[in-house]
N, CA, C and O of each residue as an XYZ file, in Angstrom:
780
protein
N      31.327     -3.571    -45.982
C      32.215     -4.783    -45.956
C      31.392     -5.978    -46.372
O      31.704     -6.682    -47.333
N      30.350     -6.179    -45.630
C      29.567     -7.335    -45.756
C      29.186     -7.714    -47.275
O      29.269     -8.857    -47.723
N      28.786     -6.664    -47.951
C      28.604     -6.905    -49.311
C      29.692     -7.296    -50.243
O      29.518     -8.058    -51.194
N      30.891     -6.709    -49.909
C      31.958     -7.058    -50.590
C      32.492     -8.652    -50.326
O      33.001     -9.339    -51.211
N      32.288     -9.063    -49.030
C      32.554    -10.320    -48.651
C      31.653    -11.326    -49.376
O      32.107    -12.392    -49.791
N      30.545    -11.020    -49.502
C      29.490    -11.939    -50.232
C      29.951    -11.923    -51.669
O      30.060    -13.008    -52.241
N      30.209    -10.905    -52.257
C      30.635    -10.833    -53.707
C      31.812    -11.605    -53.918
O      31.835    -12.372    -54.880
N      32.814    -11.511    -53.140
C      34.214    -12.211    -53.097
C      33.868    -13.850    -53.035
O      34.497    -14.691    -53.677
N      32.876    -14.111    -52.241
C      32.642    -15.419    -52.387
C      31.980    -16.076    -53.535
O      32.159    -17.248    -53.865
N      31.095    -15.110    -54.192
C      30.324    -15.530    -55.393
C      31.355    -15.633    -56.515
O      31.304    -16.496    -57.391
N      32.353    -14.628    -56.418
C      33.347    -14.481    -57.506
C      34.325    -15.526    -57.351
O      34.788    -15.975    -58.400
N      34.737    -16.009    -56.260
C      35.548    -17.184    -56.044
C      34.882    -18.471    -56.427
O      35.595    -19.367    -56.879
N      33.600    -18.660    -56.294
C      32.828    -19.875    -56.767
C      32.860    -19.704    -58.171
O      33.148    -20.688    -58.854
N      32.604    -18.581    -58.739
C      32.514    -18.543    -60.352
C      33.883    -19.064    -60.958
O      33.978    -19.822    -61.923
N      34.912    -18.534    -60.231
C      36.327    -18.904    -60.816
C      36.480    -20.533    -60.603
O      37.004    -21.238    -61.465
N      36.056    -20.960    -59.580
C      36.337    -22.441    -59.355
C      35.472    -23.275    -60.185
O      35.774    -24.451    -60.386
N      34.132    -22.609    -60.819
C      33.215    -23.356    -61.716
C      33.720    -23.303    -62.956
O      33.293    -24.101    -63.790
N      34.707    -22.367    -63.300
C      35.445    -22.361    -64.568
C      36.212    -23.644    -64.649
O      36.152    -24.304    -65.687
N      36.920    -24.043    -63.644
C      37.840    -25.092    -63.737
C      37.441    -26.531    -63.134
O      38.137    -27.527    -63.333
N      36.234    -26.545    -62.364
C      35.958    -27.773    -61.870
C      34.370    -27.908    -61.766
O      33.642    -26.935    -61.570
N      33.897    -29.253    -61.922
C      32.488    -29.381    -61.727
C      32.135    -29.082    -60.350
O      32.865    -29.105    -59.360
N      30.675    -28.746    -60.458
C      30.038    -28.285    -59.160
C      30.280    -29.489    -57.960
O      30.558    -29.200    -56.796
N      30.134    -30.775    -58.422
C      30.131    -31.686    -57.315
C      31.578    -32.021    -56.942
O      31.755    -33.063    -56.311
N      32.566    -31.309    -57.239
C      34.039    -31.223    -56.962
C      34.308    -30.096    -55.891
O      35.286    -30.137    -55.144
N      33.342    -29.057    -55.870
C      33.872    -27.929    -55.181
C      33.026    -28.085    -53.886
O      31.855    -28.458    -53.812
N      33.943    -27.685    -52.789
C      33.453    -27.976    -51.457
C      33.463    -26.494    -50.642
O      34.258    -25.632    -51.014
N      32.703    -26.281    -49.707
C      32.777    -25.146    -48.891
C      34.077    -24.861    -48.404
O      34.430    -23.682    -48.368
N      34.966    -25.899    -47.964
C      36.200    -25.893    -47.509
C      37.228    -25.464    -48.790
O      38.233    -24.818    -48.492
N      37.040    -25.741    -49.916
C      37.855    -25.212    -51.064
C      37.547    -23.703    -51.121
O      38.467    -22.886    -51.156
N      36.358    -23.366    -51.130
C      35.957    -21.887    -51.340
C      36.375    -21.040    -50.232
O      36.708    -19.891    -50.523
N      36.420    -21.418    -48.959
C      36.840    -20.565    -47.697
C      38.275    -20.474    -47.856
O      38.783    -19.360    -47.725
N      38.997    -21.455    -48.113
C      40.576    -21.423    -48.271
C      40.878    -20.512    -49.303
O      41.804    -19.725    -49.106
N      40.205    -20.476    -50.462
C      40.628    -19.709    -51.563
C      40.315    -18.349    -51.265
O      41.062    -17.481    -51.717
N      39.092    -17.952    -50.412
C      38.747    -16.613    -50.181
C      39.409    -16.080    -48.998
O      39.383    -14.876    -48.745
N      40.029    -16.974    -48.230
C      40.739    -16.432    -47.117
C      39.855    -15.969    -45.850
O      40.165    -15.107    -45.027
N      38.548    -16.833    -45.894
C      37.465    -16.532    -44.755
C      37.344    -17.666    -43.975
O      37.825    -18.713    -44.406
N      36.750    -17.643    -42.829
C      36.375    -18.898    -42.195
C      34.939    -19.372    -42.431
O      34.053    -18.702    -42.963
N      34.828    -20.663    -41.946
C      33.509    -21.403    -42.303
C      32.405    -20.675    -41.716
O      31.355    -20.763    -42.354
N      32.378    -19.990    -40.680
C      31.324    -19.219    -40.150
C      30.831    -17.915    -40.961
O      29.649    -17.570    -40.963
N      31.835    -17.229    -41.643
C      31.738    -16.328    -42.507
C      30.808    -16.833    -43.813
O      29.793    -16.249    -44.192
N      31.323    -17.932    -44.361
C      30.602    -18.489    -45.451
C      28.989    -18.642    -45.075
O      28.080    -18.144    -45.739
N      28.848    -19.341    -44.016
C      27.442    -19.784    -43.547
C      26.708    -18.558    -43.007
O      25.504    -18.648    -42.765
N      27.376    -17.410    -42.806
C      26.600    -16.348    -42.397
C      25.792    -15.831    -43.956
O      24.667    -15.332    -43.960
N      26.460    -16.023    -44.980
C      25.747    -15.656    -46.183
C      25.117    -16.711    -46.980
O      24.422    -16.411    -47.951
N      25.311    -17.897    -46.642
C      24.919    -19.049    -47.618
C      24.777    -20.427    -46.763
O      25.623    -20.952    -46.039
N      23.507    -20.838    -47.052
C      23.157    -22.286    -46.048
C      24.100    -23.208    -46.530
O      24.627    -23.913    -45.668
N      24.505    -23.407    -47.914
C      25.488    -24.454    -48.552
C      25.700    -24.179    -49.809
O      25.190    -23.198    -50.350
N      26.435    -24.970    -50.384
C      26.936    -24.893    -51.955
C      25.650    -24.505    -52.706
O      25.766    -23.653    -53.587
N      24.395    -25.051    -52.451
C      23.436    -24.974    -53.610
C      22.681    -23.648    -53.352
O      22.057    -23.071    -54.242
N      22.772    -23.223    -52.142
C      22.352    -21.615    -51.768
C      23.135    -20.857    -52.447
O      22.614    -19.979    -53.134
N      24.561    -21.001    -52.428
C      25.623    -20.213    -53.277
C      25.217    -20.353    -54.679
O      25.039    -19.328    -55.337
N      25.050    -21.503    -55.207
C      24.853    -21.672    -56.606
C      23.550    -21.030    -56.977
O      23.456    -20.467    -58.068
N      22.613    -21.070    -56.209
C      21.388    -20.183    -56.388
C      21.530    -18.696    -56.483
O      20.924    -17.993    -57.291
N      22.394    -18.277    -55.573
C      22.716    -16.820    -55.455
C      23.438    -16.351    -56.866
O      23.109    -15.371    -57.533
N      24.444    -17.232    -57.145
C      25.303    -16.814    -58.344
C      24.331    -16.878    -59.727
O      24.396    -16.001    -60.587
N      23.505    -17.934    -59.811
C      22.730    -17.886    -60.896
C      21.803    -16.988    -61.015
O      21.541    -16.516    -62.122
N      21.117    -16.582    -59.827
C      20.145    -15.408    -59.802
C      20.635    -14.144    -60.163
O      19.969    -13.340    -60.815
N      22.027    -13.892    -59.673
C      22.746    -12.503    -60.029
C      23.090    -12.426    -61.431
O      23.008    -11.379    -62.073
N      23.520    -13.669    -61.966
C      23.857    -13.639    -63.443
C      22.435    -13.363    -64.310
O      22.361    -12.457    -65.140
N      21.501    -14.123    -64.049
C      20.250    -13.959    -64.723
C      19.644    -12.651    -64.639
O      19.156    -12.080    -65.614
N      19.683    -12.099    -63.271
C      19.052    -10.703    -63.166
C      19.996     -9.647    -64.097
O      19.466     -8.788    -64.801
N      21.280     -9.801    -64.020
C      21.911     -8.861    -65.029
C      21.367     -8.861    -66.492
O      21.347     -7.831    -67.166
N      20.968     -9.952    -66.906
C      20.646    -10.222    -68.260
C      19.181     -9.767    -68.585
O      18.849     -9.185    -69.618
N      18.323    -10.133    -67.508
C      17.044     -9.755    -67.496
C      16.765     -7.967    -67.291
O      15.884     -7.351    -67.891
N      17.556     -7.473    -66.494
C      17.538     -6.210    -66.189
C      18.082     -5.372    -67.525
O      17.556     -4.335    -67.928
N      19.048     -5.913    -68.035
C      19.520     -5.221    -69.254
C      18.526     -5.503    -70.553
O      18.643     -4.771    -71.536
N      17.694     -6.412    -70.546
C      16.745     -6.696    -71.492
C      15.273     -6.536    -71.085
O      14.353     -7.012    -71.749
N      15.111     -5.842    -69.960
C      13.775     -5.723    -69.542
C      12.725     -5.165    -70.378
O      11.545     -5.478    -70.216
N      13.102     -4.382    -71.228
C      11.958     -3.805    -72.196
C      12.003     -4.388    -73.501
O      11.286     -3.875    -74.359
N      12.798     -5.481    -73.839
C      13.062     -5.965    -75.035
C      11.931     -7.144    -75.446
O      11.469     -7.746    -74.477
N      11.553     -7.446    -76.452
C      10.714     -8.518    -76.887
C      11.238     -9.726    -76.250
O      12.427     -9.844    -75.957
N      10.342    -10.633    -76.034
C      10.669    -11.906    -75.402
C      11.839    -12.657    -76.104
O      12.701    -13.218    -75.429
N      11.865    -12.663    -77.560
C      12.958    -13.265    -78.244
C      14.210    -12.625    -78.163
O      15.231    -13.231    -78.490
N      14.241    -11.267    -77.694
C      15.580    -10.787    -77.512
C      16.135    -11.071    -76.027
O      17.335    -11.238    -75.811
N      15.271    -11.107    -75.148
C      15.424    -11.543    -73.859
C      16.009    -13.062    -73.872
O      17.104    -13.261    -73.344
N      15.429    -13.929    -74.354
C      15.767    -15.441    -74.540
C      17.258    -15.403    -75.430
O      18.236    -16.064    -75.081
N      17.243    -14.732    -76.336
C      18.594    -14.601    -77.029
C      19.871    -14.133    -76.150
O      21.000    -14.584    -76.343
N      19.560    -13.193    -75.182
C      20.430    -12.748    -74.315
C      20.753    -13.775    -73.356
O      21.919    -13.943    -73.000
N      19.773    -14.492    -72.902
C      20.002    -15.485    -71.786
C      20.845    -16.659    -72.468
O      21.704    -17.270    -71.832
N      20.546    -16.932    -73.788
C      21.257    -17.984    -74.430
C      22.695    -17.783    -74.952
O      23.458    -18.711    -75.220
N      23.004    -16.376    -75.078
C      24.242    -16.069    -75.221
C      24.953    -16.004    -74.055
O      26.134    -16.348    -74.087
N      24.372    -15.561    -72.844
C      25.036    -15.783    -71.503
C      25.497    -17.100    -71.188
O      26.586    -17.298    -70.650
N      24.593    -18.122    -71.551
C      24.877    -19.509    -71.450
C      26.140    -19.953    -72.362
O      27.091    -20.594    -71.915
N      26.039    -19.599    -73.461
C      27.116    -19.869    -74.559
C      28.486    -19.267    -73.999
O      29.508    -19.954    -73.980
N      28.455    -18.020    -73.569
C      29.522    -17.340    -73.080
C      30.064    -18.042    -71.991
O      31.294    -18.067    -71.947
N      29.421    -18.641    -71.065
C      29.786    -19.273    -69.830
C      29.607    -20.635    -69.935
O      29.135    -21.248    -68.977
N      29.967    -21.309    -71.143
C      29.876    -22.667    -71.487
C      30.376    -23.675    -70.565
O      29.687    -24.621    -70.185
N      31.592    -23.464    -70.204
C      32.367    -24.154    -69.305
C      31.648    -24.330    -67.995
O      31.473    -25.458    -67.535
N      31.190    -23.152    -67.329
C      30.490    -22.983    -66.118
C      29.320    -23.924    -66.124
O      29.141    -24.808    -65.287
N      28.452    -23.620    -67.262
C      27.181    -24.203    -67.479
C      27.353    -25.688    -67.392
O      26.649    -26.322    -66.607
N      28.265    -26.301    -68.166
C      28.456    -27.723    -68.164
C      29.081    -28.412    -66.893
O      29.025    -29.619    -66.656
N      29.640    -27.521    -66.172
C      30.204    -27.893    -64.944
C      28.972    -28.097    -63.877
O      28.977    -28.996    -63.036
N      28.108    -27.310    -64.001
C      26.977    -27.231    -63.312
C      25.914    -28.434    -63.756
O      25.431    -29.265    -62.987
N      25.689    -28.331    -65.066
C      24.869    -29.543    -65.718
C      25.081    -30.945    -65.646
O      24.193    -31.796    -65.652
N      26.222    -31.127    -65.582
C      26.778    -32.506    -65.643
C      26.960    -33.030    -64.022
O      27.313    -34.168    -63.712
N      26.621    -31.888    -63.032
C      26.936    -32.287    -61.754
C      25.561    -32.618    -60.936
O      25.502    -33.203    -59.855
N      24.481    -32.113    -61.694
C      23.185    -32.379    -61.034
C      22.434    -33.472    -61.753
O      22.629    -33.663    -62.953
N      21.569    -34.204    -61.043
C      20.706    -35.004    -61.753
C      19.434    -34.363    -62.371
O      18.857    -33.378    -61.911
N      19.127    -34.969    -63.330
C      17.988    -34.212    -64.007
C      16.912    -33.504    -63.145
O      16.629    -32.324    -63.353
N      16.293    -34.266    -62.138
C      15.250    -33.773    -61.423
C      15.645    -32.371    -60.642
O      14.965    -31.345    -60.596
N      17.018    -32.630    -60.001
C      17.646    -31.260    -59.494
C      17.655    -30.120    -60.335
O      17.312    -28.991    -59.983
N      18.169    -30.542    -61.767
C      18.317    -29.475    -62.510
C      17.040    -28.708    -62.883
O      16.908    -27.488    -62.782
N      16.088    -29.602    -63.340
C      14.638    -29.103    -63.836
C      13.993    -28.336    -62.588
O      13.319    -27.336    -62.835
N      14.149    -28.721    -61.348
C      13.502    -28.272    -60.376
C      14.177    -26.744    -60.151
O      13.483    -25.727    -60.134
N      15.394    -26.743    -60.010
C      16.431    -25.561    -60.034
C      16.169    -24.395    -61.136
O      16.162    -23.196    -60.857
N      15.976    -24.883    -62.307
C      15.713    -24.016    -63.412
C      14.310    -23.412    -63.189
O      14.161    -22.191    -63.152
N      13.293    -24.264    -63.043
C      11.975    -23.961    -62.797
C      11.828    -22.781    -61.516
O      11.199    -21.728    -61.615
N      12.455    -23.179    -60.502
C      12.327    -22.070    -59.366
C      12.950    -20.864    -59.688
O      12.457    -19.755    -59.480
N      14.130    -21.103    -60.241
C      14.910    -19.681    -60.492
C      14.426    -18.845    -61.618
O      14.820    -17.684    -61.731
N      13.514    -19.426    -62.535
C      13.021    -18.744    -63.453
C      11.389    -18.247    -63.348
O      10.784    -17.569    -64.178
N      10.915    -18.754    -62.175
C       9.378    -18.653    -62.048
C       8.766    -17.223    -62.004
O       7.763    -16.923    -62.652
N       9.436    -16.362    -61.198
C       8.961    -14.923    -60.990
C       9.168    -14.364    -62.435
O       8.253    -13.736    -62.967
N      10.307    -14.572    -63.057
C      10.515    -13.710    -64.455
C       9.510    -14.143    -65.402
O       9.059    -13.309    -66.188
N       9.052    -15.484    -65.431
C       8.174    -15.654    -66.459
C       6.788    -15.321    -66.065
O       5.971    -15.171    -66.974
N       6.391    -15.179    -64.782
C       5.129    -14.738    -64.275
C       5.047    -13.155    -64.556
O       3.985    -12.662    -64.937
N       6.073    -12.460    -64.379
C       6.128    -11.025    -64.702
C       6.162    -10.644    -66.189
O       5.858     -9.518    -66.582
N       6.534    -11.606    -66.962
C       6.553    -11.340    -68.513
C       5.164    -11.650    -68.847
O       4.590    -10.837    -69.572
N       4.499    -12.716    -68.434
C       3.072    -13.135    -68.701
C       1.991    -12.042    -68.317
O       1.000    -11.809    -69.008
N       2.309    -11.389    -67.108
C       1.359    -10.332    -66.280
C       1.465     -9.242    -67.217
O       0.453     -8.578    -67.440
N       2.599     -8.953    -67.822
C       2.682     -7.630    -68.505
C       1.892     -7.884    -69.965
O       1.322     -6.953    -70.535
N       1.915     -9.007    -70.411
C       1.061     -9.357    -71.699
C      -0.260     -9.475    -71.359
O      -1.089     -9.465    -72.268
N      -0.645     -9.594    -70.109
C      -2.211     -9.706    -69.757
C      -2.697     -8.427    -69.441
O      -3.733     -8.398    -68.777
N      -2.155     -7.311    -69.786
C      -2.646     -6.046    -69.437
C      -3.945     -5.826    -70.370
O      -3.926     -6.155    -71.556
N      -4.976     -5.297    -69.806
C      -5.990     -4.950    -70.428
C      -6.895     -6.116    -70.776
O      -7.822     -5.869    -71.547
N      -6.750     -7.421    -70.290
C      -7.405     -8.560    -70.276
C      -8.189     -8.865    -69.230
O      -7.871     -8.524    -68.091
N      -9.211     -9.486    -69.476
C     -10.100     -9.979    -68.156
C      -9.610    -11.455    -67.785
O     -10.318    -12.418    -68.078
N      -8.390    -11.612    -67.137
C      -7.778    -12.751    -66.664
C      -7.540    -12.648    -65.144
O      -7.565    -11.567    -64.556
N      -7.331    -13.716    -64.596
C      -7.296    -13.934    -63.370
C      -5.841    -14.094    -62.944
O      -5.057    -14.306    -63.870
N      -5.340    -14.032    -61.717
C      -4.055    -14.334    -61.258
C      -3.593    -15.774    -61.705
O      -2.511    -16.030    -62.232
N      -4.788    -16.842    -61.349
C      -4.537    -18.098    -61.755
C      -4.237    -18.205    -63.200
O      -3.260    -18.832    -63.608
N      -5.099    -17.578    -63.996
C      -4.753    -17.707    -65.395
C      -3.305    -17.456    -65.786
O      -2.598    -18.224    -66.438
N      -2.958    -16.237    -65.280
C      -1.638    -15.821    -65.622
C      -0.446    -16.815    -65.248
O       0.492    -17.085    -65.997
N      -0.656    -17.340    -63.890
C       0.114    -18.464    -63.541
C       0.280    -19.678    -64.302
O       1.366    -20.234    -64.460
N      -0.929    -20.116    -64.817
C      -1.043    -21.341    -65.490
C      -0.612    -20.851    -66.978
O      -0.241    -21.801    -67.667
N      -0.583    -19.897    -67.478
C       0.063    -19.473    -68.797
C       1.719    -19.492    -68.499
O       2.576    -20.040    -69.193
N       1.887    -18.822    -67.411
C       3.458    -18.650    -67.321
C       4.169    -20.113    -67.034
O       5.307    -20.398    -67.407
N       3.409    -20.862    -66.404
C       3.949    -22.294    -66.065
C       4.098    -23.108    -67.173
O       5.024    -23.918    -67.235
N       3.108    -22.948    -68.239
C       3.086    -23.712    -69.385
C       4.347    -23.219    -70.222
O       5.148    -24.054    -70.642
N       4.532    -21.782    -70.478
C       5.599    -21.531    -71.190
C       7.005    -21.795    -70.611
O       8.000    -22.108    -71.264
N       6.924    -21.615    -69.267
C       8.148    -21.826    -68.445
C       8.486    -23.251    -68.669
O       9.681    -23.355    -68.945
N       7.907    -24.304    -68.651
C       8.171    -25.609    -68.993
C       8.538    -25.876    -70.557
O       9.394    -26.674    -70.939
N       7.807    -25.137    -71.304
C       8.277    -25.229    -72.913
C       9.737    -24.775    -72.895
O      10.627    -25.518    -73.309
N       9.987    -23.516    -72.400
C      11.375    -22.973    -72.600
C      12.511    -23.779    -71.992
O      13.623    -23.932    -72.500
N      12.049    -24.314    -70.747
C      12.918    -25.115    -70.024
C      13.305    -26.394    -70.645
O      14.460    -26.810    -70.546
N      12.303    -27.094    -71.340
C      12.501    -28.255    -72.236
C      13.404    -27.844    -73.361
O      14.324    -28.609    -73.650
N      13.263    -26.808    -73.981
C      14.132    -26.387    -75.177
C      15.620    -26.093    -74.732
O      16.632    -26.489    -75.310
N      15.555    -25.366    -73.657
C      16.821    -25.128    -73.118
C      17.617    -26.357    -72.605
O      18.844    -26.412    -72.690
N      16.837    -27.360    -72.058
C      17.686    -28.641    -71.753
C      17.995    -29.338    -73.056
O      19.046    -29.978    -73.077
N      17.241    -29.321    -74.163
C      17.662    -29.932    -75.360
C      18.836    -29.185    -75.831
O      19.836    -29.797    -76.209
N      18.772    -27.700    -75.835
C      19.834    -27.076    -76.215
C      21.206    -27.448    -75.730
O      22.184    -27.414    -76.476
N      21.267    -27.831    -74.371
C      22.283    -28.168    -73.611
C      22.661    -29.676    -74.103
O      23.832    -29.916    -74.393
N      21.729    -30.627    -74.188
C      22.242    -31.992    -74.586
C      22.612    -31.801    -75.983
O      23.356    -32.719    -76.328
N      22.392    -30.997    -76.891
C      22.874    -30.910    -78.309
C      24.169    -30.192    -78.369
O      24.597    -29.662    -79.394
N      24.765    -30.199    -77.244
C      26.100    -29.207    -77.158
C      25.952    -27.930    -77.807
O      26.692    -27.546    -78.713
N      24.897    -27.217    -77.288
C      24.577    -25.743    -77.650
C      24.452    -25.658    -79.108
O      25.104    -24.719    -79.564
N      23.845    -26.315    -79.939
C      23.817    -26.279    -81.273
C      22.059    -26.435    -81.526
O      21.332    -27.174    -80.862
N      21.629    -25.564    -82.624
C      22.293    -24.920    -83.539
C      22.712    -23.568    -82.670
O      22.557    -23.424    -81.457
N      23.229    -22.702    -83.518
C      23.708    -21.358    -82.828
C      22.634    -20.389    -82.357
O      21.510    -20.491    -82.847
N      22.864    -19.557    -81.543
C      21.938    -18.948    -80.735
C      20.930    -17.953    -81.629
O      19.789    -17.677    -81.258
N      21.407    -17.561    -82.608
C      20.393    -16.827    -83.770
C      19.551    -17.583    -84.324
O      18.378    -17.216    -84.394
N      19.990    -18.906    -84.884
C      19.192    -19.653    -85.474
C      18.185    -20.302    -84.518
O      17.042    -20.454    -84.949
N      18.438    -20.661    -83.408
C      17.747    -21.262    -82.294
C      16.438    -20.324    -81.963
O      15.268    -20.702    -82.032
N      16.881    -19.067    -81.602
C      15.840    -18.100    -81.332
C      15.086    -17.688    -82.605
O      13.909    -17.351    -82.478
N      15.614    -17.684    -83.732
C      14.598    -17.379    -84.937
C      13.553    -18.508    -85.001
O      12.365    -18.234    -85.172
N      13.939    -19.640    -84.880
C      12.970    -20.889    -84.972
C      12.110    -20.688    -83.888
O      10.909    -20.864    -84.095
N      12.519    -20.324    -82.675
C      11.465    -20.352    -81.583
C      10.698    -19.123    -81.775
O       9.549    -19.162    -81.336
N      11.084    -18.036    -82.339
C      10.191    -16.783    -82.461
C       9.158    -17.094    -83.461
O       8.035    -16.595    -83.377
N       9.512    -17.942    -84.452
C       8.449    -18.301    -85.597
C       7.349    -18.841    -84.714
O       6.248    -18.290    -84.683
N       7.594    -19.767    -84.091
C       6.613    -20.719    -83.275
C       5.900    -19.853    -82.264
O       4.703    -20.048    -82.048
N       6.543    -18.946    -81.659
C       5.996    -18.318    -80.451
C       5.387    -17.063    -80.709
O       4.552    -16.624    -79.918
N       5.733    -16.398    -81.794
C       5.169    -14.952    -82.174
C       3.587    -14.877    -81.752
O       2.712    -15.554    -82.292
N       3.389    -14.011    -80.778
C       1.990    -13.738    -80.186
C       1.285    -14.882    -79.550
O       0.093    -14.730    -79.283
N       1.881    -16.028    -79.271
C       1.309    -17.085    -78.755
C       0.954    -16.854    -77.102
O      -0.088    -17.335    -76.657
N       1.669    -16.264    -76.420
C       1.432    -15.874    -74.972
C       0.262    -15.108    -75.048
O      -0.732    -15.536    -74.462
N       0.201    -14.050    -75.666
C      -0.882    -13.039    -75.692
C      -2.378    -13.793    -76.131
O      -3.432    -13.570    -75.536
N      -2.258    -14.575    -77.105
C      -3.404    -15.349    -77.625
C      -3.956    -16.368    -76.566
O      -5.158    -16.621    -76.481
N      -2.964    -16.955    -75.739
C      -3.351    -17.826    -74.573
C      -4.092    -16.956    -73.611
O      -5.129    -17.431    -73.148
N      -3.777    -15.918    -73.284
C      -4.351    -15.103    -72.327
C      -5.672    -14.471    -72.745
O      -6.559    -14.174    -71.943
N      -5.740    -14.271    -74.174
C      -6.849    -13.784    -74.631
C      -8.028    -14.970    -74.822
O      -9.223    -14.679    -74.760
N      -7.585    -16.246    -75.045
C      -8.386    -17.254    -74.773
C      -8.911    -17.281    -73.444
O     -10.125    -17.331    -73.250
N      -7.901    -17.243    -72.323
C      -8.483    -17.327    -70.926
C      -9.528    -16.102    -70.755
O     -10.574    -16.358    -70.160
N      -9.338    -14.937    -71.182
C     -10.129    -13.777    -71.181
C     -11.490    -14.042    -71.742
O     -12.472    -13.748    -71.061
N     -11.614    -14.513    -72.795
C     -12.913    -15.041    -73.398
C     -13.539    -16.134    -72.657
O     -14.758    -16.098    -72.489
N     -12.880    -17.055    -72.218
C     -13.557    -18.093    -71.223
C     -14.335    -17.495    -69.986
O     -15.475    -17.763    -69.605
N     -13.326    -16.529    -69.412
C     -13.780    -15.769    -68.273
C     -15.098    -14.910    -68.531
O     -16.009    -14.846    -67.707
N     -15.104    -14.277    -69.718
C     -16.087    -13.538    -70.176
C     -17.453    -14.402    -70.369
O     -18.533    -14.031    -69.910
N     -17.277    -15.520    -71.056
C     -18.551    -16.570    -71.220
C     -19.024    -17.015    -69.903
O     -20.224    -16.978    -69.632
N     -18.083    -17.461    -69.019
C     -18.482    -17.667    -67.672
C     -19.237    -16.840    -66.886
O     -20.159    -17.284    -66.202
N     -18.875    -15.432    -66.922
C     -19.413    -14.412    -66.418
C     -20.705    -14.299    -67.015
O     -21.674    -14.269    -66.257
N     -20.886    -14.229    -68.300
C     -22.167    -14.050    -68.914
C     -23.199    -15.208    -68.515
O     -24.343    -14.937    -68.150
N     -22.810    -16.260    -68.591
C     -23.552    -17.400    -68.192
C     -24.253    -17.451    -66.809
O     -25.382    -17.890    -66.585
N     -23.268    -16.857    -65.816
C     -23.626    -16.927    -64.442
C     -24.694    -15.656    -64.329
O     -25.664    -15.780    -63.581
N     -24.535    -14.672    -64.939
C     -25.488    -13.583    -65.098
C     -26.813    -13.972    -65.561
O     -27.859    -13.586    -65.039
N     -26.722    -14.791    -66.609
C     -28.069    -15.302    -67.200
C     -28.894    -16.182    -66.138
O     -30.124    -16.216    -66.121
N     -28.172    -16.795    -65.371
C     -28.769    -17.798    -64.280
C     -29.430    -16.930    -63.089
O     -29.955    -17.496    -62.131
């Protein structure tokens, strides 16, 4: 029953986001529409932003799980298509948050996924966890910037064109960045051995 109630709250929130900006949706609106009391809402979520985080993570998880073994460009394409399919919801969120909130939110919610992707690319290389985190953060900020630009440009160009351009630029770069870290670690190790 608990799982059902949580899902019902998230689904109601999703339906409301299709019609209203995030900053116009209140906990009161949600509980009235769901037919639950305030305590039930707060049992599952701290506030609207916690609910937004859960909603976003569930949507993102579905796309990531469905494309887990795909190349990065296919995963990005799937994420961008999900964004385009949910255009109204995305803009109701995008236009309700200030830029700092939005960037922090995007960064926090994609952090683990980018780390996992870079860690997978690092297999067989002499890199530290710090190297992996640094490379993951670099690409996370790059993708986040491109994503924000995509939103600012009213989701143009189309997803295929956007991902094709991005793929041309990115092809093999994460692995090369990790190889550079590995080479540096190897050189540092050799220099320390000589001392």
